[in-house]
C-alpha positions as a Markdown table, in Angstrom:
| # | Residue | x | y | z |
|---|---|---|---|---|
| 1 | Met | -0.4 | -0.6 | -0.6 |
| 2 | Arg | 1.0 | 3.5 | -0.9 |
| 3 | His | 2.0 | 5.4 | 2.2 |
| 4 | Thr | 0.0 | 9.0 | 2.7 |
| 5 | Arg | 1.4 | 12.1 | 3.7 |
| 6 | Val | 0.8 | 12.8 | 7.9 |
| 7 | Lys | -0.1 | 16.2 | 6.7 |
| 8 | Asp | -2.8 | 14.8 | 4.1 |
| 9 | Leu | -4.0 | 12.7 | 6.5 |
| 10 | Leu | -4.8 | 15.2 | 9.0 |
| 11 | Asn | -6.4 | 17.7 | 6.8 |
| 12 | Gly | -8.4 | 14.5 | 4.8 |
| 13 | Thr | -12.0 | 13.2 | 5.1 |
| 14 | Asn | -11.3 | 10.0 | 4.1 |
| 15 | Ile | -12.0 | 8.4 | 7.6 |
| 16 | Leu | -12.9 | 5.0 | 8.5 |
| 17 | His | -10.5 | 3.2 | 5.4 |
| 18 | Glu | -7.0 | 1.7 | 5.9 |
| 19 | Val | -3.9 | 4.1 | 5.5 |
| 20 | Asn | -0.2 | 3.6 | 5.5 |
| 21 | Ala | 1.9 | 6.5 | 6.9 |
| 22 | Lys | 5.9 | 6.7 | 7.6 |
| 23 | Gly | 7.7 | 8.8 | 9.5 |
| 24 | Trp | 9.9 | 9.1 | 12.9 |
| 25 | Val | 8.7 | 8.7 | 16.1 |
| 26 | Arg | 8.4 | 11.5 | 17.8 |
| 27 | Thr | 7.3 | 10.2 | 21.2 |
| 28 | Phe | 5.6 | 6.8 | 22.5 |
| 29 | Arg | 3.4 | 6.9 | 25.5 |
| 30 | Asn | 2.5 | 3.9 | 27.9 |
| 31 | Asn | 4.0 | 1.5 | 25.5 |
| 32 | Gln | 0.5 | 2.0 | 23.2 |
| 33 | Phe | 0.3 | 6.3 | 21.8 |
| 34 | Ile | 2.7 | 7.1 | 19.2 |
| 35 | Ala | 3.1 | 11.0 | 17.8 |
| 36 | Leu | 4.2 | 10.0 | 14.4 |
| 37 | Asn | 5.6 | 12.8 | 12.1 |
| 38 | Asp | 7.3 | 12.5 | 8.4 |
| 39 | Gly | 8.3 | 16.2 | 8.2 |
| 40 | Ser | 5.0 | 17.2 | 5.8 |
| 41 | Thr | 3.8 | 19.2 | 8.8 |
| 42 | Ile | 4.7 | 20.8 | 12.6 |
| 43 | Asn | 1.8 | 18.6 | 13.8 |
| 44 | Asn | 2.2 | 14.4 | 14.6 |
| 45 | Ile | -0.7 | 12.3 | 14.3 |
| 46 | Gln | -1.1 | 9.8 | 17.1 |
| 47 | Cys | -0.8 | 6.6 | 16.0 |
| 48 | Val | -2.7 | 3.8 | 18.8 |
| 49 | Val | -0.5 | 0.2 | 18.5 |
| 50 | Asn | -2.9 | -2.4 | 19.1 |
| 51 | Phe | -0.7 | -5.0 | 21.8 |
| 52 | Glu | -2.3 | -8.4 | 20.3 |
| 53 | Asn | -0.5 | -8.1 | 16.8 |
| 54 | Thr | 2.5 | -6.3 | 17.5 |
| 55 | Pro | 5.3 | -8.6 | 19.1 |
| 56 | Glu | 6.7 | -7.1 | 22.2 |
| 57 | Glu | 10.3 | -7.6 | 20.7 |
| 58 | Thr | 8.9 | -4.6 | 18.4 |
| 59 | Leu | 7.2 | -2.9 | 21.1 |
| 60 | Lys | 10.7 | -2.7 | 22.5 |
| 61 | Arg | 12.4 | -1.0 | 19.5 |
| 62 | Ile | 9.4 | 1.8 | 18.8 |
| 63 | Thr | 12.0 | 4.6 | 20.8 |
| 64 | Thr | 12.2 | 8.1 | 19.9 |
| 65 | Gly | 14.1 | 8.7 | 16.7 |
| 66 | Ala | 12.4 | 5.5 | 15.0 |
| 67 | Ala | 11.7 | 5.3 | 11.8 |
| 68 | Ile | 8.0 | 3.4 | 11.0 |
| 69 | Ser | 5.9 | 2.1 | 8.9 |
| 70 | Val | 1.7 | 1.6 | 10.4 |
| 71 | Thr | -0.9 | 0.6 | 8.3 |
| 72 | Gly | -4.6 | 0.5 | 10.2 |
| 73 | Asn | -7.6 | 2.3 | 9.8 |
| 74 | Leu | -8.0 | 6.2 | 10.0 |
| 75 | Val | -10.5 | 7.0 | 12.7 |
| 76 | Glu | -11.7 | 10.6 | 14.4 |
| 77 | Ser | -9.7 | 10.9 | 17.6 |
| 78 | Lys | -11.2 | 10.4 | 21.0 |
| 79 | Gly | -8.1 | 12.3 | 22.7 |
| 80 | Ala | -7.9 | 16.1 | 23.0 |
| 81 | Gly | -5.6 | 18.0 | 20.2 |
| 82 | Gln | -6.2 | 15.9 | 17.4 |
| 83 | Lys | -8.6 | 15.1 | 14.9 |
| 84 | Tyr | -7.6 | 11.9 | 13.8 |
| 85 | Glu | -6.0 | 9.3 | 14.9 |
| 86 | Ile | -4.4 | 5.5 | 13.3 |
| 87 | Gln | -5.7 | 2.5 | 15.4 |
| 88 | Val | -3.1 | 0.5 | 14.2 |
| 89 | Thr | -3.2 | -3.0 | 12.5 |
| 90 | Lys | 0.3 | -3.6 | 11.4 |
| 91 | Leu | 3.7 | -2.0 | 12.6 |
| 92 | Lys | 6.9 | -2.3 | 10.9 |
| 93 | Ile | 10.3 | -0.7 | 12.1 |
| 94 | Leu | 12.4 | 0.3 | 8.6 |
| 95 | Gly | 15.6 | 0.8 | 10.0 |
| 96 | Asp | 17.8 | 0.4 | 13.5 |
| 97 | Ser | 17.8 | 2.6 | 16.5 |
| 98 | Asp | 20.0 | 3.2 | 19.1 |
| 99 | Ala | 17.2 | 5.0 | 21.7 |
| 100 | Glu | 20.1 | 5.7 | 23.9 |
| 101 | Lys | 22.7 | 7.5 | 21.7 |
| 102 | Phe | 19.6 | 9.7 | 20.0 |
| 103 | Pro | 20.6 | 13.0 | 20.6 |
| 104 | Met | 17.1 | 14.7 | 19.7 |
| 105 | Gln | 15.1 | 13.5 | 23.3 |
| 106 | Pro | 11.4 | 14.9 | 23.4 |
| 107 | Lys | 13.0 | 18.0 | 25.9 |
| 108 | Lys | 14.0 | 21.4 | 25.7 |
| 109 | His | 17.7 | 21.4 | 24.1 |
| 110 | Ser | 19.6 | 24.6 | 23.8 |
| 111 | Leu | 20.1 | 26.0 | 20.3 |
| 112 | Glu | 24.3 | 25.9 | 21.0 |
| 113 | Phe | 23.5 | 21.9 | 21.4 |
| 114 | Leu | 21.4 | 21.6 | 18.1 |
| 115 | Arg | 23.5 | 23.8 | 16.4 |
| 116 | Glu | 26.2 | 21.0 | 17.4 |
| 117 | Asn | 23.6 | 18.5 | 15.6 |
| 118 | Ala | 23.2 | 20.2 | 12.8 |
| 119 | His | 22.4 | 16.6 | 11.1 |
| 120 | Leu | 19.7 | 15.9 | 13.9 |
| 121 | Arg | 18.3 | 18.9 | 14.6 |
| 122 | Val | 15.5 | 19.4 | 11.7 |
| 123 | Arg | 14.2 | 16.6 | 13.4 |
| 124 | Thr | 13.0 | 19.0 | 15.9 |
| 125 | Asn | 10.1 | 20.5 | 15.5 |
| 126 | Ala | 11.5 | 24.1 | 15.7 |
| 127 | Phe | 13.5 | 23.5 | 13.1 |
| 128 | Gly | 11.5 | 21.5 | 10.9 |
| 129 | Ala | 9.0 | 24.7 | 10.9 |
| 130 | Ile | 12.1 | 26.9 | 10.1 |
| 131 | Met | 13.2 | 24.8 | 7.4 |
| 132 | Arg | 9.1 | 24.6 | 5.8 |
| 133 | Ile | 9.5 | 28.6 | 6.0 |
| 134 | Arg | 12.8 | 28.8 | 3.9 |
| 135 | Ser | 11.8 | 26.5 | 1.5 |
| 136 | Val | 8.0 | 28.3 | 1.1 |
| 137 | Leu | 10.5 | 31.5 | 1.0 |
| 138 | Ser | 12.6 | 30.6 | -1.4 |
| 139 | Phe | 9.2 | 29.7 | -3.8 |
| 140 | Ala | 7.7 | 32.6 | -3.3 |
| 141 | Val | 11.0 | 34.5 | -4.2 |
| 142 | His | 11.0 | 33.0 | -7.7 |
| 143 | Asn | 7.1 | 33.3 | -7.9 |
| 144 | Tyr | 7.7 | 37.1 | -7.4 |
| 145 | Phe | 10.0 | 37.7 | -10.5 |
| 146 | Gln | 9.0 | 34.8 | -12.7 |
| 147 | Gln | 5.3 | 36.7 | -12.2 |
| 148 | Lys | 7.0 | 40.1 | -13.4 |
| 149 | Gly | 8.4 | 38.7 | -16.1 |
| 150 | Phe | 12.3 | 39.0 | -15.0 |
| 151 | Val | 14.9 | 36.4 | -16.2 |
| 152 | Tyr | 16.2 | 34.1 | -13.8 |
| 153 | Val | 20.2 | 34.3 | -14.3 |
| 154 | Asn | 23.1 | 31.9 | -12.6 |
| 155 | Thr | 26.0 | 34.3 | -12.4 |
| 156 | Pro | 29.5 | 32.6 | -11.5 |
| 157 | Ile | 30.3 | 31.5 | -8.3 |
| 158 | Ile | 34.0 | 31.3 | -9.2 |
| 159 | Thr | 35.6 | 34.8 | -10.2 |
| 160 | Gly | 37.8 | 37.7 | -10.3 |
| 161 | Ala | 36.4 | 40.6 | -9.7 |
| 162 | Asp | 35.7 | 42.4 | -6.1 |
| 163 | Ala | 31.9 | 43.2 | -6.3 |
| 164 | Glu | 32.0 | 45.1 | -3.0 |
| 165 | Gly | 35.9 | 46.0 | -3.0 |
| 166 | Ala | 36.1 | 44.9 | 0.8 |
| 167 | Gly | 38.5 | 42.2 | -0.1 |
| 168 | Glu | 37.3 | 39.7 | 2.4 |
| 169 | Met | 36.9 | 36.9 | 0.0 |
| 170 | Phe | 38.0 | 33.3 | 0.0 |
| 171 | Gln | 40.7 | 32.6 | -2.7 |
| 172 | Val | 40.5 | 29.9 | -4.9 |
| 173 | Thr | 43.4 | 27.9 | -6.3 |
| 174 | Ser | 44.7 | 25.0 | -7.4 |
| 175 | Leu | 48.3 | 25.3 | -6.9 |
| 176 | Pro | 50.1 | 23.4 | -4.6 |
| 177 | Leu | 50.2 | 25.4 | -1.4 |
| 178 | Glu | 53.6 | 23.1 | -0.1 |
| 179 | Asn | 55.5 | 24.6 | -3.2 |
| 180 | Leu | 54.0 | 27.6 | -5.0 |
| 181 | Pro | 55.4 | 28.8 | -7.7 |
| 182 | Lys | 57.1 | 32.3 | -8.4 |
| 183 | Asn | 57.6 | 34.6 | -11.2 |
| 184 | Glu | 60.5 | 36.5 | -11.3 |
| 185 | Glu | 59.5 | 39.5 | -9.0 |
| 186 | Gly | 59.5 | 36.7 | -6.3 |
| 187 | Asn | 55.8 | 37.0 | -6.4 |
| 188 | Ile | 53.2 | 34.0 | -6.4 |
| 189 | Asp | 53.0 | 33.2 | -10.4 |
| 190 | Tyr | 49.0 | 33.1 | -10.9 |
| 191 | Lys | 49.2 | 32.4 | -14.7 |
| 192 | Lys | 50.2 | 29.0 | -13.6 |
| 193 | Asp | 47.0 | 28.4 | -11.9 |
| 194 | Phe | 43.9 | 26.9 | -13.3 |
| 195 | Phe | 42.3 | 29.8 | -14.3 |
| 196 | Gly | 45.7 | 31.8 | -15.0 |
| 197 | Lys | 44.8 | 34.4 | -12.6 |
| 198 | His | 43.7 | 35.3 | -8.9 |
| 199 | Thr | 40.4 | 33.9 | -8.3 |
| 200 | Asn | 37.7 | 34.1 | -5.2 |
| 201 | Leu | 34.3 | 32.6 | -4.4 |
| 202 | Thr | 32.1 | 35.3 | -5.6 |
| 203 | Val | 30.9 | 38.3 | -2.8 |
| 204 | Ser | 28.1 | 39.2 | -5.0 |
| 205 | Gly | 26.3 | 38.4 | -8.7 |
| 206 | Gln | 25.4 | 42.1 | -8.9 |
| 207 | Leu | 28.3 | 43.1 | -11.5 |
| 208 | Glu | 27.5 | 40.4 | -13.8 |
| 209 | Gly | 23.6 | 40.8 | -13.3 |
| 210 | Glu | 24.2 | 44.3 | -14.3 |
| 211 | Thr | 25.7 | 43.0 | -18.0 |
| 212 | Phe | 22.6 | 40.9 | -18.4 |
| 213 | Ala | 19.8 | 43.4 | -17.1 |
| 214 | Met | 21.9 | 45.8 | -20.2 |
| 215 | Ala | 20.3 | 43.4 | -22.8 |
| 216 | Leu | 17.2 | 41.5 | -20.8 |
| 217 | Gly | 15.6 | 44.6 | -19.1 |
| 218 | Gln | 15.2 | 42.8 | -15.7 |
| 219 | Ile | 16.4 | 39.9 | -14.7 |
| 220 | Tyr | 17.3 | 38.4 | -10.9 |
| 221 | Thr | 20.1 | 36.5 | -9.5 |
| 222 | Phe | 19.5 | 33.9 | -6.6 |
| 223 | Gly | 22.5 | 32.0 | -5.1 |
| 224 | Pro | 25.3 | 31.4 | -3.0 |
| 225 | Thr | 27.9 | 34.3 | -2.0 |
| 226 | Phe | 30.8 | 33.9 | 0.5 |
| 227 | Arg | 32.8 | 36.3 | 2.8 |
| 228 | Ala | 35.5 | 35.5 | 4.5 |
| 229 | Glu | 35.0 | 38.2 | 7.0 |
| 230 | Asn | 36.2 | 36.9 | 10.4 |
| 231 | Ser | 33.2 | 37.6 | 12.5 |
| 232 | Asn | 31.7 | 35.3 | 15.1 |
| 233 | Thr | 28.7 | 37.2 | 15.5 |
| 234 | Ser | 24.9 | 36.3 | 15.0 |
| 235 | Arg | 24.3 | 37.9 | 12.3 |
| 236 | His | 27.2 | 37.1 | 10.3 |
| 237 | Leu | 27.4 | 33.8 | 8.1 |
| 238 | Ala | 30.8 | 32.9 | 5.4 |
| 239 | Glu | 28.2 | 31.3 | 3.0 |
| 240 | Phe | 24.9 | 32.6 | 2.7 |
| 241 | Trp | 22.5 | 33.2 | -0.4 |
| 242 | Met | 21.6 | 36.1 | -1.8 |
| 243 | Ile | 18.5 | 37.9 | -4.0 |
| 244 | Glu | 19.7 | 40.4 | -6.4 |
| 245 | Pro | 17.4 | 41.8 | -8.8 |
| 246 | Glu | 18.4 | 44.4 | -11.8 |
| 247 | Val | 16.2 | 46.7 | -13.8 |
| 248 | Ala | 17.2 | 48.9 | -16.8 |
| 249 | Phe | 15.5 | 51.9 | -17.3 |
| 250 | Asn | 15.1 | 52.0 | -13.3 |
| 251 | Asn | 15.7 | 54.8 | -11.1 |
| 252 | Leu | 16.0 | 54.8 | -7.2 |
| 253 | Asp | 12.6 | 55.5 | -6.7 |
| 254 | Asp | 11.5 | 52.7 | -9.5 |
| 255 | Asn | 13.6 | 50.2 | -7.3 |
| 256 | Met | 12.6 | 51.5 | -3.5 |
| 257 | Asp | 9.0 | 50.5 | -5.2 |
| 258 | Leu | 10.3 | 47.3 | -6.1 |
| 259 | Ala | 12.1 | 46.2 | -3.1 |
| 260 | Glu | 8.7 | 47.0 | -1.0 |
| 261 | Asp | 6.1 | 45.0 | -3.4 |
| 262 | Phe | 8.4 | 42.4 | -3.6 |
| 263 | Ile | 9.1 | 42.1 | 0.2 |
| 264 | Gln | 5.9 | 42.4 | 1.3 |
| 265 | Phe | 4.7 | 39.9 | -1.5 |
| 266 | Val | 6.7 | 37.2 | -0.1 |
| 267 | Ile | 5.5 | 37.8 | 3.4 |
| 268 | Lys | 2.3 | 37.5 | 2.6 |
| 269 | Tyr | 2.8 | 34.3 | 0.4 |
| 270 | Thr | 4.4 | 32.5 | 3.3 |
| 271 | Met | 1.8 | 33.9 | 6.1 |
| 272 | Glu | -0.6 | 32.1 | 3.6 |
| 273 | Lys | 1.2 | 28.9 | 3.6 |
| 274 | Cys | 2.7 | 28.6 | 6.6 |
| 275 | Pro | 0.2 | 29.3 | 8.9 |
| 276 | Asp | 1.1 | 26.3 | 11.5 |
| 277 | Asp | 4.6 | 26.6 | 11.5 |
| 278 | Leu | 4.5 | 30.5 | 12.0 |
| 279 | Lys | 2.1 | 29.8 | 15.2 |
| 280 | Phe | 4.2 | 27.4 | 16.5 |
| 281 | Leu | 7.2 | 29.8 | 16.2 |
| 282 | Glu | 5.3 | 32.7 | 17.4 |
| 283 | Gly | 4.3 | 30.7 | 20.5 |
| 284 | Arg | 8.0 | 29.4 | 21.1 |
| 285 | Leu | 9.3 | 32.9 | 21.1 |
| 286 | Leu | 6.9 | 33.8 | 23.7 |
| 287 | Glu | 7.6 | 31.6 | 26.1 |
| 288 | Glu | 11.3 | 32.7 | 25.3 |
| 289 | Glu | 10.6 | 36.5 | 26.0 |
| 290 | Lys | 9.3 | 35.4 | 29.8 |
| 291 | Ser | 12.6 | 34.5 | 30.7 |
| 292 | Lys | 13.5 | 37.8 | 30.1 |
| 293 | Pro | 13.9 | 41.2 | 31.8 |
| 294 | Gln | 10.6 | 43.5 | 30.6 |
| 295 | Ala | 13.0 | 46.0 | 29.5 |
| 296 | Glu | 14.4 | 43.5 | 27.1 |
| 297 | Arg | 11.2 | 41.5 | 25.6 |
| 298 | Ser | 9.7 | 42.8 | 22.3 |
| 299 | Glu | 7.0 | 45.2 | 21.7 |
| 300 | Met | 5.6 | 43.1 | 19.2 |
| 301 | Thr | 4.3 | 39.1 | 18.5 |
| 302 | Leu | 6.3 | 37.1 | 15.6 |
| 303 | Leu | 2.8 | 37.7 | 13.5 |
| 304 | Glu | 2.2 | 41.2 | 14.5 |
| 305 | Lys | 5.9 | 42.1 | 13.4 |
| 306 | Leu | 5.0 | 40.2 | 10.1 |
| 307 | Asn | 1.8 | 42.5 | 9.6 |
| 308 | Phe | 3.7 | 45.7 | 10.7 |
| 309 | Val | 5.5 | 45.2 | 7.5 |
| 310 | Leu | 2.8 | 44.1 | 5.7 |
| 311 | Glu | -0.2 | 47.3 | 6.9 |
| 312 | Asn | 2.7 | 50.1 | 6.8 |
| 313 | Asn | 3.6 | 52.1 | 3.8 |
| 314 | Phe | 7.7 | 52.1 | 4.1 |
| 315 | Lys | 8.6 | 55.3 | 5.0 |
| 316 | Arg | 10.8 | 57.0 | 2.8 |
| 317 | Val | 13.8 | 59.6 | 4.8 |
| 318 | Ser | 16.9 | 60.6 | 3.6 |
| 319 | Tyr | 20.3 | 59.7 | 5.4 |
| 320 | Thr | 21.3 | 63.6 | 6.3 |
| 321 | Glu | 17.3 | 63.4 | 7.7 |
| 322 | Ala | 17.7 | 60.5 | 10.0 |
| 323 | Ile | 21.0 | 61.8 | 11.1 |
| 324 | Asp | 19.0 | 65.0 | 12.8 |
| 325 | Ile | 16.7 | 62.4 | 13.9 |
| 326 | Leu | 19.1 | 60.4 | 15.6 |
| 327 | Arg | 21.4 | 63.5 | 16.6 |
| 328 | Asp | 18.7 | 64.8 | 18.5 |
| 329 | Ser | 17.1 | 61.4 | 20.1 |
| 330 | Thr | 16.7 | 60.9 | 23.8 |
| 331 | Pro | 19.1 | 57.8 | 23.7 |
| 332 | Asn | 21.7 | 59.4 | 21.9 |
| 333 | Lys | 21.6 | 62.8 | 24.1 |
| 334 | Lys | 21.6 | 60.4 | 27.6 |
| 335 | Lys | 24.6 | 58.4 | 26.1 |
| 336 | Lys | 22.2 | 55.1 | 25.4 |
| 337 | Phe | 23.6 | 54.0 | 22.0 |
| 338 | Gln | 26.3 | 52.0 | 22.0 |
| 339 | Tyr | 27.4 | 54.3 | 19.1 |
| 340 | Ile | 26.8 | 58.2 | 19.5 |
| 341 | Ile | 25.8 | 60.1 | 16.8 |
| 342 | Asn | 27.9 | 63.2 | 16.5 |
| 343 | Glu | 27.9 | 64.4 | 13.0 |
| 344 | Trp | 27.1 | 64.1 | 10.0 |
| 345 | Gly | 28.7 | 60.7 | 7.8 |
| 346 | Ala | 28.6 | 57.9 | 11.0 |
| 347 | Asp | 27.8 | 54.8 | 9.1 |
| 348 | Leu | 24.4 | 53.9 | 11.1 |
| 349 | Gln | 24.7 | 50.8 | 13.3 |
| 350 | Ser | 21.5 | 48.5 | 13.6 |
| 351 | Glu | 21.1 | 50.3 | 17.1 |
| 352 | His | 20.3 | 53.4 | 15.0 |
| 353 | Glu | 18.0 | 51.7 | 12.4 |
| 354 | Arg | 15.4 | 49.8 | 14.9 |
| 355 | Tyr | 15.2 | 53.4 | 17.0 |
| 356 | Leu | 14.1 | 55.2 | 13.5 |
| 357 | Val | 11.4 | 52.0 | 12.9 |
| 358 | Glu | 10.7 | 50.8 | 16.2 |
| 359 | Lys | 10.4 | 54.7 | 17.9 |
| 360 | His | 10.5 | 57.5 | 16.0 |
| 361 | Phe | 8.4 | 55.9 | 12.6 |
| 362 | Lys | 6.6 | 53.1 | 13.8 |
| 363 | Ser | 7.0 | 50.9 | 10.1 |
| 364 | Pro | 9.4 | 50.0 | 7.9 |
| 365 | Val | 12.1 | 52.9 | 6.9 |
| 366 | Ile | 13.9 | 53.1 | 3.4 |
| 367 | Leu | 16.5 | 55.0 | 4.3 |
| 368 | Phe | 18.1 | 56.9 | 0.8 |
| 369 | Asp | 21.0 | 59.1 | 0.1 |
| 370 | Tyr | 23.9 | 58.4 | 1.7 |
| 371 | Pro | 27.6 | 59.6 | 2.0 |
| 372 | Ala | 29.3 | 58.2 | -0.6 |
| 373 | Asn | 32.8 | 57.2 | 1.0 |
| 374 | Ile | 30.7 | 54.8 | 3.1 |
| 375 | Lys | 29.3 | 52.9 | 0.3 |
| 376 | Ala | 30.5 | 50.8 | -2.6 |
| 377 | Phe | 32.2 | 52.4 | -6.0 |
| 378 | Tyr | 29.2 | 51.9 | -8.3 |
| 379 | Met | 26.6 | 53.9 | -6.9 |
| 380 | Arg | 25.5 | 56.9 | -8.7 |
| 381 | Leu | 27.0 | 59.9 | -7.3 |
| 382 | Asn | 24.3 | 62.8 | -6.5 |
| 383 | Glu | 24.5 | 66.5 | -8.1 |
| 384 | Asp | 26.1 | 67.3 | -4.4 |
| 385 | Gly | 29.5 | 65.7 | -5.2 |
| 386 | Lys | 29.2 | 63.9 | -2.0 |
| 387 | Thr | 25.9 | 62.0 | -1.6 |
| 388 | Val | 25.1 | 58.7 | -3.9 |
| 389 | Arg | 21.8 | 57.2 | -4.9 |
| 390 | Ala | 21.8 | 54.2 | -2.3 |
| 391 | Met | 19.1 | 52.8 | -0.5 |
| 392 | Asp | 18.3 | 50.6 | 2.5 |
| 393 | Ile | 15.4 | 49.1 | 3.9 |
| 394 | Leu | 15.5 | 49.0 | 7.8 |
| 395 | Phe | 12.7 | 46.6 | 9.4 |
| 396 | Pro | 11.7 | 46.4 | 13.2 |
| 397 | Gly | 14.5 | 43.8 | 15.6 |
| 398 | Ile | 16.3 | 43.2 | 12.6 |
| 399 | Gly | 17.7 | 46.6 | 11.4 |
| 400 | Glu | 19.0 | 46.5 | 8.1 |
| 401 | Ile | 17.7 | 44.2 | 5.8 |
| 402 | Val | 18.1 | 44.9 | 2.2 |
| 403 | Gly | 20.6 | 47.4 | 0.6 |
| 404 | Gly | 20.5 | 48.8 | -2.6 |
| 405 | Ser | 21.2 | 51.8 | -5.5 |
| 406 | Gln | 20.7 | 53.4 | -8.6 |
| 407 | Arg | 24.0 | 52.5 | -10.3 |
| 408 | Glu | 26.1 | 54.6 | -11.9 |
| 409 | Glu | 25.4 | 54.8 | -15.9 |
| 410 | Arg | 28.1 | 57.4 | -16.3 |
| 411 | Phe | 31.4 | 55.7 | -17.7 |
| 412 | Asp | 33.5 | 59.3 | -17.0 |
| 413 | Val | 31.9 | 59.3 | -13.2 |
| 414 | Leu | 32.6 | 55.6 | -12.7 |
| 415 | Val | 36.2 | 55.7 | -13.9 |
| 416 | Glu | 37.1 | 58.3 | -11.4 |
| 417 | Lys | 35.7 | 56.6 | -9.1 |
| 418 | Met | 37.1 | 53.9 | -9.3 |
| 419 | Arg | 40.9 | 55.7 | -10.1 |
| 420 | Val | 40.7 | 56.9 | -6.2 |
| 421 | Leu | 39.7 | 53.9 | -4.4 |
| 422 | Gly | 42.2 | 52.1 | -6.3 |
| 423 | Ile | 39.9 | 49.6 | -8.1 |
| 424 | Ser | 42.1 | 48.2 | -11.4 |
| 425 | Glu | 40.2 | 49.3 | -14.4 |
| 426 | Glu | 42.2 | 46.5 | -16.5 |
| 427 | Glu | 40.1 | 43.9 | -14.3 |
| 428 | Leu | 36.5 | 45.2 | -14.5 |
| 429 | Trp | 37.1 | 46.3 | -18.3 |
| 430 | Trp | 34.1 | 44.1 | -19.0 |
| 431 | Tyr | 31.8 | 46.0 | -16.3 |
| 432 | Leu | 33.1 | 49.3 | -18.1 |
| 433 | Asp | 31.9 | 48.2 | -21.3 |
| 434 | Thr | 28.3 | 48.3 | -20.5 |
| 435 | Arg | 28.8 | 51.8 | -19.6 |
| 436 | Arg | 30.8 | 52.1 | -23.6 |
| 437 | Phe | 28.1 | 50.9 | -25.3 |
| 438 | Gly | 24.4 | 51.3 | -24.5 |
| 439 | Ser | 24.4 | 52.7 | -21.1 |
| 440 | Ala | 21.4 | 53.5 | -19.8 |
| 441 | Val | 20.2 | 54.4 | -16.1 |
| 442 | His | 19.6 | 51.4 | -14.0 |
| 443 | Ser | 18.9 | 50.0 | -10.4 |
| 444 | Gly | 18.9 | 46.6 | -8.0 |
| 445 | Phe | 19.2 | 46.1 | -4.4 |
| 446 | Gly | 20.5 | 42.7 | -2.5 |
| 447 | Leu | 18.6 | 40.8 | 0.0 |
| 448 | Gly | 20.4 | 38.3 | 2.1 |
| 449 | Phe | 18.2 | 35.4 | 1.9 |
| 450 | Glu | 18.9 | 34.4 | 5.7 |
| 451 | Arg | 18.6 | 37.5 | 7.2 |
| 452 | Leu | 14.9 | 37.5 | 5.1 |
| 453 | Val | 14.8 | 34.6 | 6.8 |
| 454 | Leu | 15.6 | 35.3 | 10.3 |
| 455 | Phe | 12.7 | 37.9 | 10.7 |
| 456 | Val | 9.9 | 35.7 | 8.9 |
| 457 | Thr | 10.9 | 33.1 | 11.8 |
| 458 | Gly | 11.8 | 35.4 | 14.5 |
| 459 | Met | 14.7 | 33.6 | 15.3 |
| 460 | Thr | 17.9 | 35.3 | 16.8 |
| 461 | Asn | 20.7 | 33.9 | 15.3 |
| 462 | Ile | 21.5 | 33.6 | 11.4 |
| 463 | Arg | 23.7 | 29.9 | 12.2 |
| 464 | Asp | 19.7 | 28.7 | 12.9 |
| 465 | Val | 18.0 | 29.5 | 9.8 |
| 466 | Ile | 20.4 | 27.9 | 6.9 |
| 467 | Pro | 20.8 | 23.8 | 7.2 |
| 468 | Phe | 24.6 | 23.7 | 8.1 |
| 469 | Pro | 26.1 | 26.8 | 8.7 |
| 470 | Arg | 29.3 | 28.0 | 8.1 |
| 471 | Thr | 31.3 | 30.2 | 10.3 |
| 472 | Pro | 34.9 | 30.8 | 11.4 |
| 473 | Gln | 36.1 | 27.4 | 12.6 |
| 474 | Asn | 33.3 | 25.5 | 11.7 |
| 475 | Ala | 32.7 | 23.8 | 8.4 |
| 476 | Asp | 31.8 | 20.3 | 9.9 |
| 477 | Phe | 29.1 | 18.3 | 8.0 |
């Protein structure tokens, strides 16, 4: 008999029929009641074992984590909390199960412990919910752009370009590290490397994406990116996924419209598709909040934060106006900010961004027209000569979630900016060609996918929203 997913059994109406379900045991109570889960839903289905047709040796092997197959009649449940249950007539253990060694016992585990067991943590309710939400969000991203007529572009993972100019990149080489070839100057001879030049893992698909936007009009990338930033914070990963649309003929206002519409679409879609998982995570977070001091508790529940983004227009504020607001704010005057705002030109921190969203405007915020010296070389220089057409979107509880800009389409201005910053024209000759031939106004933005999953799930550490986190000194699994 073909097995039926637990989600379909719980949502169906075809009771009093024989069914087969397969999954993993979450709990086994009183030597009779099995809570079975197959990953299709946060909810378990109760399976009631019949002693008469289940050998005692089989009962002893029904342990937490065991994979089993049950066959029986689907009936309305007499117990509270479940609609249906399976009255088991046949039970089979599908694989070996060592109850004493299985780490994911039915009790509360610390998130740190679960990270150490990332290969098994998805069997817990919390991580099952997170990964289902991640999957739905991923589909929603493609769904949005495909509906809008965007072309999906796969940009290179191995590249010779540093899109951000930060230099924090993972080098790719096939050279023998124990005997590196040298040139006449005594430097490493990269001409003998696999690609004949110095190459790295990409930090962004943007530059390559721009070249396609100049031919296809509107494109998006959605792929892995890598940054060798030696940071062990709850906001950083060495390997993560980026969503980067680029649109020809869009100015900064168009870019802000696109980003706001996109984010609201994917959040609304996920809320519609994952109500049970979100409800579970909201309850989990409410329990966690109870253990915090009153001053540190969130003012909004998870679903309230998501609706906050859906129900409020994003407030658009210039960097200059934001600096004035922050400089005159009570936390700044009373030195409650960790980073005090004294003058124009400061690089805003998460605490400043959250103040603007949660305390001052009480809505999502889009900041624009940042100082040129704190933004990347490819952003369009404004007429004042000191700001660029950049934008960041700020959310409650998380701060910046999107960064983007109108790109510098003027060849001479771009070359001069690269010269001042020491960026090689020779290495980016192909990028400059898009300004030589048929240049036009264009814009785009980048959204770190894990940052989005972090917001939607309400988790507080980015390592908990990716299947296998890559961080300094950690490449397990």
